[in-house]
PADRENFI-678195 format. One record per atom (N, C-alpha, C, CB): x, y, z. Coordinates in steps of 0.001 Angstrom, whole numbers, padded with zeros to 6 digits, always signed. Glycine has a CB too. Example, Ala and Ser with C-alpha at 12.3 -4.5 7.8 and 13.67 -1.06 7.14 Angstrom:
REM residues 2
+013190-005690+007800/+012300-004500+007800/+013200-003300+007800/+011308-004473+009046/+012850-002250+007080/+013670-001060+007140/+012900+000030+007870/+014084-000598+005725/
END
This chain:
REM residues 311
+000838-001187+000000/+000000+000000+000000/+000876+001241+000000/-000950+000003+001212/+000424+002284-000738/+001175+003525-000786/+000988+004325+000474/+000769+004343-001980/+001892+005276+000682/+001826+006094+001883/+000881+007260+001742/+003183+006595+002235/+000531+007632+000480/-000334+008794+000271/-001555+008394-000509/+000413+009914-000453/-002667+009084-000244/-003912+008819-000953/-003933+009615-002234/-005135+009160-000081/-004749+009253-003233/-004872+010047-004454/-005264+011472-004114/-005901+009425-005411/-004825+012417-004949/-005070+013827-004676/-006539+014171-004735/-004312+014684-005647/-007274+013553-005668/-008695+013881-005794/-009488+012595-005892/-008960+014786-007031/-009625+011920-004743/-010310+010626-004744/-011792+010779-005013/-010101+009915-003420/-012394+011928-004630/-013820+012125-004858/-014130+012178-006345/-014297+013404-004176/-013219+012810-007151/-013449+012868-008597/-013318+011479-009198/-012459+013843-009275/-012331+010700-008697/-012159+009339-009191/-013388+008494-008869/-010899+008702-008586/-013943+008696-007662/-015123+007937-007261/-016316+008277-008128/-015452+008197-005801/-016482+009557-008454/-017613+009952-009287/-017485+009401-010695/-017735+011465-009333/-016249+009277-011199/-016040+008721-012540/-016439+007256-012607/-014583+008878-012957/-016284+006565-011496/-016628+005138-011470/-018116+004919-011725/-016234+004519-010124/-018962+005874-011287/-020405+005721-011408/-020992+006591-012515/-021067+006053-010095/-020119+007146-013333/-020606+008054-014371/-021470+007334-015391/-019441+008727-015072/-021187+006050-015621/-021935+005313-016643/-023299+004844-016159/-021136+004125-017104/-023562+004953-014866/-024836+004486-014331/-025921+005522-014559/-024711+004169-012841/-027127+005029-014813/-028273+005923-015005/-029365+005563-014012/-028811+005841-016459/-030217+006512-013700/-031332+006310-012786/-032623+006320-013584/-031356+007395-011676/-033351+005223-013538/-034607+005110-014267/-035775+005240-013294/-034681+003768-015034/-036627+006207-013526/-037802+006403-012692/-038914+005457-013142/-038275+007873-012750/-039661+004866-012192/-040775+003995-012594/-041870+004805-013280/-041353+003251-011369/-042538+004153-014228/-043597+004840-014966/-044811+005067-014076/-043996+004035-016213/-045664+006005-014477/-046870+006296-013706/-047811+005094-013689/-047587+007522-014280/-047849+004368-014813/-048714+003188-014893/-048284+002121-013880/-048692+002605-016319/-046960+001944-013735/-046452+000971-012768/-046801+001385-011339/-044930+000814-012916/-046648+002672-011036/-046964+003165-009698/-048437+002976-009363/-046589+004635-009577/-049312+003247-010333/-050744+003090-010099/-051102+001629-009876/-051543+003655-011274/-050487+000754-010663/-050761-000675-010512/-050296-001178-009141/-050070-001474-011635/-049157-000643-008678/-048630-001049-007375/-049540-000572-006242/-047207-000499-007178/-050008+000674-006352/-050873+001228-005306/-052214+000495-005235/-051110+002722-005553/-052728+000096-006383/-054054-000518-006446/-054012-002047-006401/-054757-000073-007703/-052840-002605-006137/-052718-004067-006095/-053536-004626-004933/-051231-004493-005962/-054182-005776-005103/-054998-006357-004020/-054130-006777-002838/-055795-007570-004536/-054651-006585-001636/-053930-006950-000416/-054256-008400-000058/-054299-005991+000761/-053626-009315-000717/-053860-010734-000443/-052545-011480-000508/-054878-011339-001440/-052459-012522+000302/-051239-013318+000352/-051154-014214-000878/-051188-014162+001642/-049957-014437-001400/-049815-015334-002551/-050168-016761-002170/-048388-015276-003109/-050736-017492-003099/-051130-018882-002862/-050332-019782-003792/-052664-019081-003078/-050141-021059-003414/-049400-021975-004291/-050108-022152-005634/-049222-023340-003610/-049317-022324-006662/-049891-022576-007982/-050507-023972-008005/-048812-022430-009096/-051556-024116-008810/-052308-025376-008834/-051429-026566-009190/-053454-025281-009821/-050453-026340-010067/-049643-027463-010513/-048455-027747-009581/-049141-027199-011913/-048352-026988-008466/-047242-027190-007533/-047799-027546-006154/-046342-025918-007452/-047957-028842-005846/-048552-029244-004561/-047586-029134-003381/-049054-030664-004658/-046319-028846-003651/-045330-028810-002572/-045570-027620-001649/-043910-028749-003149/-045257-027808-000377/-045351-026737+000618/-043938-026359+001044/-046215-027173+001854/-043612-025091+000940/-042265-024617+001238/-042251-023864+002563/-041742-023717+000102/-041268-024138+003387/-041090-023394+004629/-039608-023366+004980/-041922-024023+005784/-039226-022339+005742/-037820-022179+006098/-037374-023296+007034/-037582-020810+006750/-036194-023804+006790/-035658-024856+007642/-035239-024260+008983/-034460-025565+006958/-035740-024789+010107/-035357-024234+011412/-033871-024421+011673/-036168-024890+012534/-033238-023382+012195/-031816-023427+012503/-031643-023838+013964/-031138-022050+012224/-031052-025006+014190/-030989-025551+015547/-029563-025808+016027/-031776-026832+015615/-028557-025314+015318/-027187-025507+015783/-026965-024688+017047/-026165-025110+014684/-025936-025021+017806/-025667-024298+019050/-025364-022833+018761/-024494-024944+019809/-024740-022557+017614/-024472-021159+017258/-025773-020397+017043/-023600-021080+015995/-026726-021028+016348/-028020-020379+016108/-028786-020186+017416/-028863-021209+015121/-028722-021192+018294/-029423-021099+019578/-028844-019964+020418/-029331-022436+020348/-027519-019885+020497/-026888-018834+021296/-027135-017451+020704/-025389-019087+021410/-027192-017373+019370/-027495-016080+018741/-028909-015626+019110/-027348-016174+017199/-029876-016550+018976/-031263-016208+019321/-031388-015868+020801/-032209-017370+018966/-030667-016606+021638/-030732-016354+023080/-030101-015007+023425/-030029-017482+023855/-029015-014656+022746/-028369-013364+022989/-029295-012214+022626/-027064-013257+022193/-029983-012335+021494/-030949-011300+021093/-032060-011188+022129/-031547-011616+019697/-032543-012344+022608/-033596-012347+023629/-033110-011676+024915/-034056-013788+023925/-031898-012011+025343/-031345-011432+026574/-031207-009921+026446/-029979-012060+026902/-030800-009440+025281/-030689-007992+025072/-032047-007307+025220/-030100-007696+023682/-033092-007934+024676/-034446-007363+024815/-034905-007395+026274/-035456-008135+023926/-034629-008498+026946/-035019-008613+028356/-034261-007618+029225/-034776-010037+028862/-033020-007348+028856/-032227-006384+029614/-032852-004992+029551/-030788-006341+029085/-033409-004644+028397/-034083-003344+028272/-035326-003294+029162/-034472-003073+026797/-036060-004396+029191/-037247-004452+030053/-036847-004335+031522/-038031-005763+029817/-035801-005045+031919/-035342-004979+033309/-034874-003574+033678/-034210-005981+033541/-034257-002884+032737/-033810-001509+033001/-035000-000602+033278/-032995-000963+031812/-036081-000790+032524/-037283+000006+032754/-037918-000327+034106/-038294-000224+031626/-037912-001610+034464/-038460-002007+035766/-037637-001398+036898/-038494-003548+035897/-036325-001419+036750/-035466-000804+037769/-035754+000694+037888/-033976-001034+037430/-035978+001357+036753/-036306+002789+036752/-037624+003035+037481/-036388+003329+035303/-038602+002161+037253/-039905+002298+037918/-039745+002226+039436/-040882+001201+037434/-039001+001223+039911/-038896+001017+041360/-037959+002013+042024/-038422-000389+041650/-036994+002515+041311/-036163+003577+041884/-036986+004845+042063/-034933+003857+040990/-037928+005092+041143/-038827+006240+041291/-039824+006020+042426/-039577+006502+039979/-040279+004783+042594/-041157+004502+043737/-040389+004654+045048/-041754+003077+043630/-039152+004196+045060/-038318+004342+046265/-038164+005815+046649/-036927+003707+046041/-038091+006672+045637/-037942+008113+045874/-039285+008831+045986/-037127+008738+044759/-040361+008043+046168/-041725+008564+046386/-042270+009345+045183/-041740+009464+047616/-041851+008983+044003/-042376+009630+042799/-043504+008815+042167/-041256+009839+041782/-043469+007493+042342/-044494+006612+041796/-045219+005908+042936/-043875+005582+040822/-046519+005727+042755/-047324+004991+043722/-046988+003503+043651/-048832+005221+043468/-047129+002810+044778/-046801+001389+044839/-047664+000570+043891/-046962+000873+046257/-048971+000833+043873/-049873+000069+043002/-049504+000269+041537/-051338+000485+043240/-049177+001502+041159/-048790+001777+039771/-047510+001031+039409/-048602+003289+039552/-046550+001044+040315/-045284+000356+040059/-045494-001149+039923/-044282+000647+041182/-046357-001713+040777/-046607-003155+040745/-047308-003577+039459/-047442-003572+041950/-048321-002813+039047/-049067-003148+037826/-048169-003011+036602/-050313-002240+037678/-047375-001946+036548/-046468-001745+035412/-045438-002865+035336/-045760-000383+035520/-044934-003288+036492/-043953-004376+036522/-044564-005684+036050/-043389-004546+037929/-045764-005984+036507/-046428-007220+036101/-046693-007238+034599/-047738-007395+036866/-047063-006076+034056/-047285-005970+032609/-045983-006183+031852/-047889-004598+032251/-044895-005603+032363/-043590-005762+031713/-043149-007222+031710/-042536-004898+032414/-043382-007926+032819/-043021-009343+032882/-043877-010156+031915/-043182-009880+034318/-045137-009774+031767/-046019-010454+030815/-045507-010282+029388/-047456-009916+030932/-045034-009079+029064/-044448-008830+027739/-043197-009692+027557/-044099-007320+027562/-042368-009759+028596/-041156-010577+028533/-041503-012051+028322/-040327-010407+029818/-042557-012509+028985/-042979-013912+028821/-043370-014198+027374/-044163-014236+029761/-044041-013240+026722/-044394-013418+025315/-043164-013557+024436/-045237-012255+024835/-042126-012769+024724/-040873-012879+023968/-040226-014245+024188/-039894-011758+024375/-040243-014692+025433/-039614-015972+025765/-040330-017126+025076/-039606-016189+027282/-041650-017072+025022/-042426-018150+024408/-042101-018312+022926/-043914-017887+024582/-041682-017231+022268/-041316-017330+020856/-040012-018098+020669/-041192-015939+020244/-039108-017981+021633/-037791-018616+021522/-037745-019955+022261/-036707-017682+022070/-038710-020197+023131/-038706-021399+023982/-038555-022709+023206/-039979-021450+024782/-039265-022917+022068/-039092-024190+021346/-037649-024434+020917/-039990-024217+020122/-036947-023364+020546/-035546-023499+020144/-034676-023874+021340/-035038-022193+019506/-034953-023287+022494/-034182-023596+023700/-034479-025010+024186/-034490-022580+024810/-035753-025397+024176/-036144-026717+024678/-035596-027843+023808/-037660-026820+024756/-035408-027559+022509/-034911-028588+021596/-033419-028845+021781/-035188-028187+020157/-032747-027932+022458/-031313-028094+022665/-031037-029103+023774/-030664-026748+023001/-029841-029682+023739/-029437-030642+024761/-029513-030003+026146/-028011-031161+024485/-030250-030624+027074/-030477-030148+028446/-031352-028903+028490/-029151-029858+029124/-031927-028513+027375/-032905-027432+027362/-032371-026111+027866/-034076-027816+028172/-033190-025419+028658/-032824-024096+029170/-031554-024171+030008/-033971-023504+030004/-031417-025224+030799/-030236-025382+031646/-028960-025410+030811/-030347-026660+032480/-028966-026188+029728/-027789-026281+028876/-027448-024969+028198/-027993-027339+027842/-028472-024270+027700/-028244-022992+027018/-027714-021953+028001/-029546-022486+026357/-028316-021883+029189/-027869-020909+030190/-026414-021143+030585/-028761-020976+031432/-026049-022391+030811/-024677-022698+031207/-023683-022363+030106/-024555-024163+031581/-024042-022643+028864/-023148-022313+027751/-023039-020799+027572/-023647-022966+026448/-024152-020098+027723/-024142-018639+027588/-023302-018012+028701/-025586-018077+027618/-023476-018511+029908/-022704-018020+031060/-021214-018272+030852/-023181-018698+032368/-020870-019470+030398/-019469-019803+030133/-018902-018916+029034/-019330-021282+029742/-019680-018688+027986/-019228-017856+026867/-018895-016438+027333/-020301-017811+025768/-019765-015848+028167/-019525-014490+028657/-018309-014463+029576/-020765-013952+029396/-018161-015482+030426/-017003-015536+031322/-015700-015638+030535/-017128-016723+032286/-015694-016444+029483/-014497-016564+028647/-014166-015235+027981/-014690-017653+027581/-015189-014507+027555/-014966-013191+026960/-014386-012207+027966/-016266-012644+026395/-014708-012404+029258/-014210-011512+030312/-012821-011916+030806/-015182-011496+031482/-012259-012987+030237/-010898-013366+030591/-010769-014545+031527/-010231-012228+031192/-011878-015149+031940/-011813-016332+032799/-011541-017572+031948/-013131-016502+033608/-010972-018591+032569/-010811-019881+031903/-011966-020792+032316/-009432-020530+032256/-012146-021869+031560/-013235-022800+031877/-013047-023403+033268/-013312-023920+030819/-011778-023647+033650/-011509-024211+034976/-011856-023224+036088/-010042-024622+035087/-011710-021921+035802/-012042-020907+036807/-013553-020715+036949/-011385-019577+036445/-014287-021013+035897/-015743-020826+035931/-016408-021955+036704/-016316-020752+034501/-016069-023186+036355/-016657-024351+037022/-015606-024970+037941/-017177-025403+035977/-015745-024723+039224/-014781-025201+040210/-015184-026590+040693/-014680-024221+041401/-014371-027581+040357/-014708-028958+040726/-014560-029197+042224/-013830-029937+039959/-013713-028406+042892/-013509-028602+044333/-014410-027713+045175/-012063-028338+044694/-015369-027026+044524/-016287-026153+045249/-017542-026927+045625/-016649-024912+044405/-018133-026567+046764/-019319-027279+047248/-020469-027171+046258/-019752-026733+048610/-020660-025987+045666/-021773-025778+044741/-021310-025526+043309/-022618-024617+045209/-020029-025856+043002/-019520-025759+041632/-019732-024360+041052/-020200-026801+040740/-019483-023347+041872/-019743-021972+041440/-018628-021056+041932/-021119-021480+041961/-018059-020287+041024/-017022-019322+041372/-017694-018004+041731/-016004-019132+040200/-017678-017652+043007/-018379-016450+043448/-017753-015170+042904/-018406-016398+044955/-016516-015262+042422/-015905-014081+041806/-016605-013692+040507/-014425-014334+041538/-017345-014624+039942/-018083-014340+038702/-019544-014000+038989/-018005-015543+037747/-019854-013641+040234/-021257-013411+040607/-021932-012394+039697/-021347-012941+042053/-021296-011247+039465/-021939-010188+038675/-022263-010672+037264/-021036-008945+038608/-021356-011463+036677/-021624-012027+035350/-022774-013022+035438/-020356-012713+034771/-022731-013890+036443/-023787-014896+036613/-025141-014240+036825/-023465-015819+037794/-025164-013147+037555/-026419-012441+037802/-026978-011857+036511/-026214-011329+038838/-026110-011309+035667/-026549-010765+034380/-027020-011864+033437/-025421-009974+033730/-026473-013055+033587/-026834-014186+032722/-027968-015032+033304/-025616-015065+032483/-028571-014599+034418/-029693-015287+035068/-029289-016605+035715/-030788-015543+034062/-027987-016818+035889/-027540-018068+036488/-027821-018126+037987/-026062-018259+036239/-027801-016978+038661/-028059-016963+040103/-029495-017404+040380/-027803-015550+040693/-030448-016766+039699/-031857-017137+039876/-032086-018590+039469/-032772-016203+039052/-031433-019019+038392/-031601-020397+037927/-031097-021395+038966/-030863-020606+036598/-029921-021148+039532/-029365-022084+040511/-030238-022179+041759/-027950-021662+040900/-030770-021047+042202/-031637-021069+043384/-032933-021826+043102/-031954-019637+043841/-033496-021611+041910/-034710-022339+041531/-034433-023829+041393/-035278-021787+040218/-033299-024154+040781/-032946-025555+040585/-032772-026257+041926/-031664-025675+039751/-032179-025563+042891/-032022-026140+044217/-033346-026326+044931/-031121-025278+045047/-034306-025464+044619/-035616-025542+045269/-036430-026729+044768/-036392-024253+045040/-036127-027226+043564/-036886-028355+043015/-036732-029610+043874/-036432-028649+041581/-035596-029759+044534/-035378-030949+045370/-036299-030957+046587/-033915-031016+045826/-036713-029771+047044/-037577-029680+048229/-039055-029612+047880/-037204-028469+049046/-039366-029511+046589/-040761-029353+046179/-041376-030714+045876/-040869-028428+044947/-042309-031130+046710/-042975-032422+046539/-044487-032206+046563/-042540-033433+047651/-045247-033073+045871/-046712-032916+045840/-047322-032921+047240/-047342-034030+045005/-048240-031999+047470/-048974-031898+048739/-048029-031756+049939/-049867-033131+048927/-046930-031099+049710/-045961-030892+050786/-045452-029461+050721/-044780-031904+050686/-045587-028743+051826/-045123-027358+051882/-043705-027340+052439/-046075-026477+052752/-042734-026934+051638/-041353-026872+052141/-041216-025759+053173/-040354-026647+050977/-040746-026105+054340/-040623-025129+055417/-039213-024554+055441/-040968-025769+056777/-039137-023250+055409/-037864-022548+055528/-037965-021649+056746/-037522-021724+054229/-037314-022046+057822/-037363-021254+059043/-036642-019927+058849/-036747-022029+060212/-037206-018886+059435/-036596-017568+059320/-035190-017597+059930/-037476-016491+060016/-034233-017110+059174/-032844-017119+059619/-032100-018386+059270/-032789-016916+061083/-032764-019313+058571/-032139-020590+058219/-030913-020381+057331/-033151-021500+057512/-030987-019406+056436/-029871-019124+055536/-029099-017868+055956/-030382-018965+054108/-029448-017320+057107/-028815-016096+057566/-029838-014980+057698/-027696-015682+056615/-029392-013835+058122/-030267-012686+058310/-030060-011690+057172/-030004-012013+059679/-031169-011274+056569/-031105-010274+055502/-031074-008885+056128/-032316-010414+054523/-030066-008110+055784/-029918-006765+056328/-029996-005743+055196/-028581-006626+057099/-031166-005153+054961/-031301-004188+053861/-030529-002896+054089/-032752-003862+053647/-030087-002651+055326/-029308-001449+055614/-027857-001574+055164/-029355-001146+057096/-027428-002781+054878/-026042-002985+054467/-025818-002482+053047/-025664-004467+054569/-024554-002206+052743/-024177-001701+051419/-023924-002882+050489/-022915-000785+051504/-024861-003127+049591/-024731-004285+048699/-023532-004148+047770/-026004-004465+047875/-023239-002933+047331/-022150-002725+046375/-020798-003158+046940/-022090-001261+045967/-020642-003099+048258/-019356-003452+048873/-019270-004935+049234/-019129-002611+050121/-020328-005699+049000/-020339-007118+049361/-019532-007941+048367/-021777-007641+049430/-019022-009073+048836/-018356-010019+047948/-019405-010797+047161/-017442-010983+048749/-018959-011533+046160/-019888-012331+045376/-020622-013351+046223/-019159-013026+044262/-019924-013969+047161/-020556-014973+048022/-021588-014333+048937/-019499-015708+048857/-021305-013129+049446/-022257-012428+050309/-023508-012012+049530/-021595-011193+050940/-023321-011592+048281/-024471-011241+047441/-025325-012480+047160/-024001-010602+046112/-024656-013597+046886/-025378-014837+046610/-026172-015279+047837/-024401-015946+046178/-025579-015160+049021/-026285-015527+050248/-027497-014622+050462/-025337-015447+051460/-027348-013333+050174/-028466-012406+050312/-029606-012796+049376/-028011-010967+050026/-029273-013159+048138/-030294-013589+047181/-030972-014875+047644/-029675-013791+045791/-030191-015770+048233/-030744-017031+048740/-031789-016773+049816/-029625-017924+049299/-031476-015876+050744/-032414-015544+051821/-033703-014959+051246/-031772-014549+052815/-033552-013997+050335/-034721-013317+049769/-035618-014275+048998/-034278-012184+048856/-035008-015089+048151/-035793-015885+047207/-036388-017132+047842/-034937-016280+046033/-035589-017874+048601/-036082-019143+049132/-037172-018939+050177/-034937-019938+049732/-037059-017891+050987/-038125-017630+051958/-039419-017232+051253/-037698-016526+052942/-039296-016500+050145/-040497-016098+049410/-041095-017269+048644/-040174-014957+048448/-040256-018196+048166/-040759-019403+047505/-041729-020140+048415/-039596-020331+047105/-041357-020276+049682/-042206-020984+050640/-043567-020315+050765/-041528-021051+052009/-043578-018991+050790/-044845-018261+050897/-045720-018499+049669/-044584-016756+051074/-045112-018495+048488/-045883-018713+047261/-046466-020124+047219/-045004-018471+046027/-045651-021118+047562/-046129-022505+047553/-047240-022691+048583/-044968-023484+047837/-047150-022014+049719/-048201-022091+050737/-049525-021575+050188/-047801-021291+051988/-049476-020450+049494/-050687-019891+048886/-051248-020845+047837/-050392-018515+048252/-050373-021402+047010/-050813-022281+045921/-051492-023539+046451/-049624-022667+045041/-050914-024149+047481/-051430-025426+047968/-052578-025282+048961/-050323-026203+048605/-052571-024227+049757/-053612-024079+050778/-054762-023191+050335/-053015-023521+052037/-054507-022288+049393/-055573-021401+048897/-055576-021476+047367/-055364-019908+049395/-055994-022603+046794/-055927-022770+045333/-056762-021762+044558/-056371-024152+044965/-057806-021227+045186/-058664-020253+044493/-058328-018826+044911/-060145-020545+044778/-057072-018576+045194/-056646-017234+045600/-057073-016232+044528/-055097-017178+045829/-057762-015152+044915/-058410-014278+043923/-057467-013430+043082/-059351-013376+044615/-056217-013278+043512/-055279-012417+042786/-054092-013256+042336/-054808-011217+043670/-053665-013054+041099/-052532-013820+040584/-051652-012922+039722/-053018-015046+039772/-050422-012690+040170/-049474-011946+039350/-048613-012949+038577/-048587-010997+040228/-047638-012442+037828/-046829-013320+036988/-045997-014297+037814/-045918-012494+036099/-045514-013850+038967/-044698-014737+039808/-045541-015903+040327/-044082-013950+040994/-046714-015613+040859/-047598-016670+041357/-048039-017585+040215/-048831-016060+042057/-048261-017012+039053/-048676-017795+037880/-047597-018808+037500/-048977-016862+036682/-046356-018352+037431/-045260-019248+037056/-044986-020276+038149/-043990-018442+036765/-045106-019867+039412/-044884-020813+040508/-045986-021862+040569/-044797-020072+041841/-047201-021508+040154/-048288-022486+040118/-047962-023590+039104/-049637-021797+039761/-047426-023208+037957/-047004-024190+036951/-045826-025009+037478/-046618-023483+035623/-044926-024338+038173/-043742-025002+038729/-044133-026017+039797/-042774-023966+039319/-045173-025715+040569/-045641-026620+041621/-046236-027894+041020/-046683-025918+042509/-046883-027768+039851/-047471-028940+039194/-046399-029806+038543/-048498-028504+038145/-045435-029166+037912/-044342-029885+037258/-043054-029113+037529/-044599-030048+035708/-042253-029566+038500/-041062-028806+038910/-039957-028786+037855/-040511-029381+040187/-040254-028114+036756/-039272-027895+035694/-039014-026397+035625/-039771-028460+034304/-037764-026000+035721/-037420-024577+035762/-037512-023997+034355/-035994-024361+036354/-038566-023242+034102/-038735-022592+032802/-038010-021254+032807/-040239-022396+032467/-037709-020754+031618/-037016-019467+031535/-037927-018331+031985/-036522-019214+030103/-039232-018486+031790/-040174-017465+032256/-040130-017339+033777/-041604-017801+031794/-040027-018472+034471/-039928-018439+035930/-038604-017819+036367/-040068-019856+036513/-037548-018108+035638/-036236-017535+035962/-036276-016014+035872/-035152-018093+035019/-036870-015499+034795/-036956-014046+034620/-037784-013419+035734/-037564-013699+033249/-038889-014060+036084/-039750-013536+037146/-039001-013481+038471/-041013-014395+037290/-038258-014540+038788/-037470-014556+040020/-036370-013502+039980/-036859-015943+040248/-035770-013313+038816/-034716-012306+038679/-035260-010901+038924/-034080-012386+037286/-036438-010617+038395/-037059-009303+038610/-037354-009097+040094/-038364-009167+037779/-037809-010154+040771/-038058-010074+042216/-036785-009663+042956/-038576-011429+042756/-035664-010284+042596/-034389-009931+043227/-033975-008507+042875/-033292-010915+042803/-034141-008135+041610/-033760-006785+041176/-034513-005715+041958/-034023-006615+039676/-035796-005959+042209/-036607-004983+042949/-036061-004803+044363/-038091-005431+043000/-035714-005911+045018/-035150-005810+046368/-033785-005129+046346/-035031-007202+047003/-032992-005391+045322/-031690-004728+045223/-031858-003223+045053/-030881-005304+044053/-032908-002818+044371/-033162-001392+044139/-033777-000727+045361/-034078-001205+042935/-034728-001399+045988/-035484-000798+047089/-034711-000795+048409/-036791-001536+047272/-034055-001895+048737/-033357-002044+050007/-034270-001723+051196/-032126-001142+050035/-033921-000719+052019/-034705-000419+053228/-036093+000116+052916/-033969+000581+054085/-036294+000666+051724/-037605+001236+051376/-038671+000160+051222/-037504+002043+050087/-038270-001108+051125/-039242-002195+050974/-040180-002272+052176/-038520-003534+050788/-039643-002185+053376/-040477-002253+054586/-041421-001059+054665/-039595-002310+055848/-040948+000096+054256/-041801+001285+054259/-042994+001099+053339/-041004+002521+053840/-042757+000560+052141/-043847+000332+051189/-044825-000701+051719/-043293-000117+049836/-044293-001743+052375/-045171-002775+052942/-046075-002182+054023/-044335-003938+053526/-045514-001352+054894/-046317-000725+055950/-047400+000167+055356/-045422+000094+056893/-047051+000892+054290/-048022+001797+053675/-049185+001034+053064/-047348+002653+052610/-048894-000073+052381/-049978-000819+051745/-050842-001521+052797/-049410-001847+050746/-050247-001954+053915/-051032-002541+055005/-051952-001489+055607/-050108-003135+056093/-051447-000280+055780/-052271+000805+056325/-053434+001129+055396/-051421+002061+056558/-053153+001195+054081/-054216+001479+053119/-055266+000375+053118/-053632+001649+051714/-054816-000880+053171/-055758-002006+053194/-056590-001996+054478/-055002-003344+053064/-055967-001621+055589/-056690-001552+056867/-057766-000477+056833/-055718-001279+058019/-057438+000675+056263/-058421+001758+056143/-059600+001315+055285/-057769+003021+055541/-059311+000648+054166/-060376+000160+053290/-061235-000882+054002/-059783-000433+052005/-060592-001798+054725/-061332-002847+055428/-062229-002249+056511/-060360-003867+056048/-061702-001296+057266/-062505-000651+058315/-063674+000124+057719/-061631+000290+059155/-063410+000801+056598/-064468+001577+055954/-065592+000672+055460/-063897+002391+054789/-065223-000444+054825/-066234-001392+054350/-066984-002023+055523/-065580-002488+053488/-066256-002330+056595/-066902-002923+057758/-067935-002001+058377/-065872-003293+058790/-067587-000720+058520/-068540+000241+059077/-069735+000440+058155/-067855+001579+059334/-069467+000391+056846/-070549+000549+055873/-071544-000608+055980/-069980+000633+054440/-071023-001835+056064/-071900-003003+056177/-072636-003014+057517/-071087-004297+056012/-071944-002617+058568/-072579-002562+059886/-073717-001544+059912/-071543-002217+060962/-073510-000424+059245/-074546+000603+059188/-075790+000077+058478/-074019+001859+058477/-075599-000645+057379/-076739-001146+056612/-077438-002308+057315/-076283-001581+055227/-076725-003025+058169/-077379-004097+058925/-078421-003536+059893/-076335-004920+059695/-078152-002382+060470/-079065-001778+061446/-080037-000796+060811/-078275-001075+062523/-079882-000593+059516/-080739+000384+058843/-082117-000218+058591/-080101+000850+057512/-083144+000495+059013/-084519+000046+058794/-085264+001117+058020/-085237-000263+060141/-085965+000672+057001/-086720+001596+056151/-088203+001310+056337/-086306+001459+054644/-088943+002320+056756/-090389+002176+056941/-091107+002393+055618/-090911+003169+058006/-091932+001441+055263/-092695+001558+054015/-094043+002200+054306/-092886+000168+053341/
END
């Protein structure tokens, strides 16, 4: 290659295309295009064959589709985090934040259902894809395969990769996978308070080690799992059902960790990470509002019980 560029490269470039001409479509063609019938093409009578695109099921295709899905889900999670940070700062009402979050998770579930057949067809299904995706990201960050999967570790997990695992949904997946061993038909798994340690929302999560963050997630998620299973088994006709309860109801019938359940659990953790100490404040406020409504309805019904109308 030469050290200097041509003196007038723009003139040379224009000369290359000098022989090309631009042909405008005729008015008759434009009218025919505008007035064309809006109908799908049908197979010709003499061609009985049905043509469809061959599904791409290689691991490269699966990881590509999963990466696109994760990018879309990441945008949804960012919006959910924005909603709850505004609620934490008293800008959004709790009910509004909860409804918006449930709607966002429902949208995410629709995206997942489109890709689910591709994930399920892969070896080990969602579990296999998640582990390969997690390993791929760790390798890109400079870890070796031996550093990612520790054979001498109790839970085969390198806590130094916690932040990567959390972004790849591996933390929520591992906790859910561990919960399947305790989930049995007509049996409520009991998790005593403090069994996994004490959750301290006043602590600085950013300064915690990967193992400390994982323990915090374990406390939050496993104790809440027990509450959901209790509602599902003891109150089957519970009048309200959000996305988390919906996915856990399916999980209780067939303890298979779906990606929709993983996302729902991840959002639950994200909300607690965002809210921290403000979670208790919001809980107290909603209990107070419910108490006021209950007392108001009770007084209203009591008034009508004693009300007599003379005809």
